[in-house]
C-alpha positions in Angstrom: 0.0 0.0 0.0 1.3 3.5 -0.9 2.4 5.6 2.0 1.6 9.2 2.4 4.4 11.5 1.2 4.7 15.0 2.8 7.5 16.1 0.5 10.3 15.1 2.9 12.3 11.9 2.9 12.8 9.7 5.9 16.3 9.0 7.3 17.0 6.4 4.6 16.0 8.8 1.8 12.6 7.4 1.0 9.7 9.5 -0.1 6.9 7.1 1.0 7.5 4.1 -1.2 10.0 5.8 -3.5 13.6 6.8 -3.5 16.3 5.6 -1.2 19.8 4.4 -2.1 20.2 1.3 -4.4 24.0 1.5 -4.2 27.0 -0.6 -3.1 28.3 0.0 0.4 31.4 1.9 -0.9 29.1 4.5 -2.6 26.7 4.6 0.3 29.5 5.8 2.7 30.3 8.7 0.4 26.6 9.5 0.0 26.1 9.5 3.8 29.0 11.9 4.2 27.5 14.1 1.5 24.0 14.1 3.2 25.5 15.1 6.5 27.4 18.0 5.0 24.4 19.1 3.0 22.1 19.3 6.0 24.7 21.1 8.0 25.3 23.6 5.2 21.7 24.6 4.6 21.3 25.3 8.3 24.3 27.5 8.3 23.5 31.2 7.9 26.9 32.0 6.5 26.5 29.4 3.7 23.0 30.7 2.8 24.2 34.3 2.7 27.0 33.4 0.3 24.7 31.4 -1.9 22.1 34.2 -2.0 24.8 36.7 -2.8 25.9 34.6 -5.8 22.3 34.0 -6.9 21.8 37.7 -7.0 25.1 39.1 -8.2 26.4 36.2 -10.4 23.3 34.4 -11.7 21.1 37.6 -11.8 18.2 36.5 -9.7 15.4 37.0 -9.3 14.3 36.0 -12.8 11.0 37.8 -13.7 7.6 36.4 -14.6 6.1 37.6 -17.9 2.5 37.8 -19.0 2.0 36.4 -22.5 -0.8 38.7 -23.5 -0.9 37.8 -27.2 -0.8 34.0 -26.6 -3.4 34.3 -23.8 -5.7 36.3 -26.2 -5.2 33.8 -29.0 -6.0 30.8 -26.9 -8.8 32.5 -24.9 -9.6 31.9 -21.3 -6.5 31.4 -19.3 -3.9 34.0 -18.5 -0.5 32.5 -19.4 2.6 33.6 -17.5 6.2 32.5 -18.0 8.9 32.2 -15.4 11.9 33.5 -17.3 14.7 31.2 -16.2 16.2 31.7 -19.6 17.3 35.2 -18.4 19.7 33.8 -15.8 23.4 34.0 -16.4 24.3 31.2 -19.0 20.7 31.0 -20.2 19.1 28.3 -18.0 18.0 27.3 -14.6 21.0 25.0 -14.1 23.1 27.7 -12.5 20.9 27.7 -9.4 21.9 24.1 -8.5 25.6 24.3 -9.6 26.3 27.3 -7.4 24.9 25.6 -4.4 26.6 22.3 -5.0 30.0 23.9 -5.8 29.8 25.9 -2.7 29.1 22.7 -0.8 32.1 21.1 -2.5 34.4 23.8 -1.3 33.0 23.5 2.2 33.7 19.8 2.2 37.3 20.4 1.1 37.0 19.1 -2.4 39.4 20.4 -5.1 37.8 18.7 -8.1 34.2 18.3 -9.3 32.7 15.9 -11.8 29.3 16.3 -13.4 27.0 14.7 -16.1 25.2 16.6 -18.7 22.6 15.9 -21.4 21.7 19.0 -23.4 24.9 20.6 -22.1 23.4 23.3 -20.0 24.2 21.6 -16.7 27.7 21.0 -17.9 28.2 24.7 -18.9 26.8 25.8 -15.5 29.0 23.4 -13.6 32.1 24.5 -15.6 31.3 28.1 -14.9 30.7 27.6 -11.2 33.8 25.5 -10.8 35.9 28.1 -12.6 34.4 30.8 -10.3 35.4 28.8 -7.2 38.8 27.5 -8.4 37.8 23.9 -8.8 39.0 21.5 -11.4 36.1 20.2 -13.5 35.4 17.1 -15.5 32.1 16.7 -17.4 30.7 13.4 -18.7 28.4 13.6 -21.7 26.9 10.8 -23.8 28.5 10.6 -27.2 25.1 10.9 -28.8 24.5 14.1 -26.9 27.9 15.5 -27.7 27.1 15.3 -31.4 23.7 16.9 -30.9 25.0 19.7 -28.7 28.5 20.3 -29.9 28.3 24.1 -29.3 27.8 23.4 -25.6 30.8 21.1 -25.6 32.8 24.0 -26.9 31.4 26.3 -24.2 32.4 23.9 -21.5 35.9 23.5 -22.8 36.3 27.3 -23.1 35.3 27.5 -19.4 38.2 25.1 -18.5 36.3 21.8 -18.2 37.5 18.5 -19.5 34.6 16.9 -21.5 34.6 13.1 -21.6 32.2 11.0 -23.8 30.1 8.3 -22.2 30.1 5.4 -24.6 28.1 2.7 -22.7 24.4 1.8 -23.2 22.5 4.3 -25.3 25.4 6.9 -24.8 23.1 9.6 -23.4 22.4 11.2 -20.1 21.8 8.1 -18.0 25.1 6.7 -19.0 26.8 10.0 -18.2 25.4 9.8 -14.7 26.7 6.3 -14.2 30.2 7.1 -15.4 30.4 10.3 -13.3 29.4 8.3 -10.2 32.1 5.8 -10.9 34.8 8.5 -11.1 33.5 10.2 -8.0 33.6 7.2 -5.8 37.2 6.5 -6.8 38.5 9.9 -5.8 38.1 11.2 -2.2 39.0 14.8 -3.2 36.3 14.9 -5.9 32.7 16.2 -5.5 29.9 15.0 -7.8 27.6 17.9 -9.0 24.5 16.0 -10.2 22.1 18.2 -12.2 18.9 16.2 -12.5 16.3 15.1 -9.9 17.7 11.6 -10.1 20.3 9.4 -8.4 20.6 8.0 -4.9 19.6 10.1 -1.8 20.5 12.9 -1.0 20.9 14.0 -4.6 17.2 14.4 -5.6 16.6 16.3 -2.3 19.7 18.5 -2.9 18.6 19.4 -6.5 15.1 20.2 -5.3 16.5 22.4 -2.5 18.8 24.5 -4.7 16.2 24.7 -7.5 13.3 25.6 -5.2 14.3 29.3 -5.6 12.4 29.1 -8.9 9.1 28.2 -7.2 9.5 30.5 -4.2 10.1 33.5 -6.5 7.3 32.5 -8.8 4.8 32.2 -6.0 5.6 35.6 -4.6 5.7 37.2 -8.1 2.3 35.9 -9.1 0.8 37.3 -5.9 2.4 40.6 -6.6 1.4 40.7 -10.3 -2.1 39.2 -10.1 -3.1 39.3 -6.5 -3.7 35.5 -6.4 -2.0 32.2 -7.0 -2.2 30.5 -10.4 -4.7 27.8 -11.1 -2.0 25.6 -12.5 1.7 25.4 -12.7 3.1 23.5 -15.8 6.7 22.4 -16.5 8.4 20.2 -19.0 10.0 17.1 -17.5 13.3 15.6 -18.8 15.7 15.1 -15.9 13.2 16.9 -13.6 15.2 19.7 -12.0 13.3 22.6 -13.7 9.9 21.1 -12.9 10.8 20.0 -9.3 12.1 23.5 -8.7 9.0 25.4 -9.6 6.7 22.8 -8.1 8.4 23.1 -4.8 7.1 26.7 -4.4 3.5 25.5 -4.5 3.7 22.4 -2.4 1.5 23.8 0.3 -1.1 25.3 -2.0 -3.6 22.5 -2.8 -5.6 24.9 -5.1 -2.7 25.0 -7.5 -2.5 22.1 -9.9 1.0 20.9 -10.6 1.4 19.4 -14.1 4.5 17.9 -15.6 4.7 17.4 -19.4 6.8 14.6 -20.8 8.0 13.8 -24.3 5.5 11.6 -26.1 7.8 10.6 -29.0 5.9 9.1 -31.9 3.7 6.5 -30.3 2.3 4.8 -27.2 4.4 1.7 -27.5 7.6 0.5 -25.9 10.6 2.2 -27.5 8.6 4.9 -29.2 8.2 7.5 -26.5 10.0 8.9 -23.4 7.2 9.5 -20.9 7.9 7.4 -17.8 5.6 9.0 -15.2 2.4 9.6 -17.0 1.6 6.2 -18.4 0.9 2.6 -17.3 3.6 0.1 -17.6 3.8 -1.0 -21.2 4.7 -4.6 -20.2 2.2 -5.4 -17.5 -0.5 -2.7 -18.0 -2.2 -3.5 -14.7 -1.6 -0.5 -12.6 0.0 3.0 -12.9 3.7 2.8 -13.1 5.5 3.4 -9.8 9.1 4.4 -10.4 11.5 2.3 -8.3 8.9 0.2 -6.5 10.1 -3.2 -7.9 7.7 -5.2 -5.7 4.7 -3.9 -7.8 5.9 -4.5 -11.3 7.4 -7.5 -13.2 9.2 -5.1 -15.5 11.0 -3.4 -12.6 12.0 -6.7 -11.1 14.2 -7.4 -14.1 16.3 -4.2 -13.2 17.0 -3.5 -16.9 17.2 -0.3 -18.9 14.6 0.0 -21.6 14.7 1.7 -24.9 13.1 5.1 -25.3 12.6 7.7 -28.0 13.0 11.5 -27.8 14.5 14.0 -30.2 15.6 16.0 -27.2 18.7 15.7 -25.1 18.7 15.8 -21.3 16.2 13.1 -20.7 16.7 10.4 -18.1 15.1 7.1 -19.2 13.1 4.8 -17.0 15.6 2.7 -15.1 16.2 0.8 -12.0 19.7 -0.2 -11.0 22.4 0.5 -8.4 23.2 4.1 -9.3 19.7 5.5 -9.6 16.8 6.0 -7.3 14.4 8.3 -9.1 12.1 10.1 -6.6 10.9 13.0 -8.8 7.3 12.0 -8.7 6.9 11.1 -5.1 8.9 14.0 -3.7 6.4 16.5 -5.0 3.1 14.7 -5.0 0.6 15.6 -2.3 -2.2 13.9 -0.4 -4.7 16.2 -2.2 -4.0 14.4 -5.5 -3.8 17.7 -7.4 -0.7 16.6 -9.3 -0.5 15.1 -12.7 1.8 14.1 -15.5 0.9 14.4 -19.1 2.7 13.7 -22.4 2.9 15.5 -25.7 4.1 14.5 -29.1 5.8 16.8 -31.7 2.5 16.9 -33.6 0.3 17.8 -30.6 2.8 20.4 -29.5 2.6 22.3 -32.8 
């Protein structure tokens, strides 16, 4: 039976039935050290002041909200507002998380950082944050993604990072995560800057915490601009950091629907799409898919990685194995049930 999730994990890193650490003991030791340092840091006023200073003076926060008057008028009915994370330094939301994690790395005495990247934005933000703080930087990127996003590879290298191609599996973001974890666990002076709402505890919680500035700002800005909270908050879902960041600001507002939109690919069959949270399991089709709850699904018990289709980079496929414990869905869902995932194809998006 599903347990109630209040948005906070237990001591083992579980959000209800989800999350945790499916990792070998050697990695668990490093993760436990990281968790202790993270909780100590976020309760330290000096750490928070330095992070807020960098968010304001380096990243350029707060990012504004913008009323799409023309689009709202063309559609009719709803007022559509955008949270302009593209106006941050380096052009994306990723800088929110990399500043926080690189500050934590310095606090823990690390001299080197490693990160994964899909579309390249997290890699660029990590490279910039590491350069700012005097840290050596290695970025793992799937070879497929390196070809798709070659300009971002150049940006990372210009910022001083060493970019390494991940060749295993489907050679995309998931494989980059695995190879970055392998390097991190072998080097005690290295810190892993994970950019997506994936991986073993405490990483999903850390990513949500550092990205929650998006939702906190958006909530306050909507009240100032409109005098009320929005009826719904929508976000695209790839690795989940952007969505989990804005959703975090509305966790305690049951009147606000939280809607994550996933890539629908070209069909509703195994291997033809990349929506993992808004569908029933394609193999057993008996109940809604529960990420990382292997006792409920015969597919999950096999602990394999399945094929997916998306023309986009930066997507983490549906997986269950030692280095990943995906808690995106459970860490933001609420007892009220006003939370949903949807999917969209290229045709329906246009």
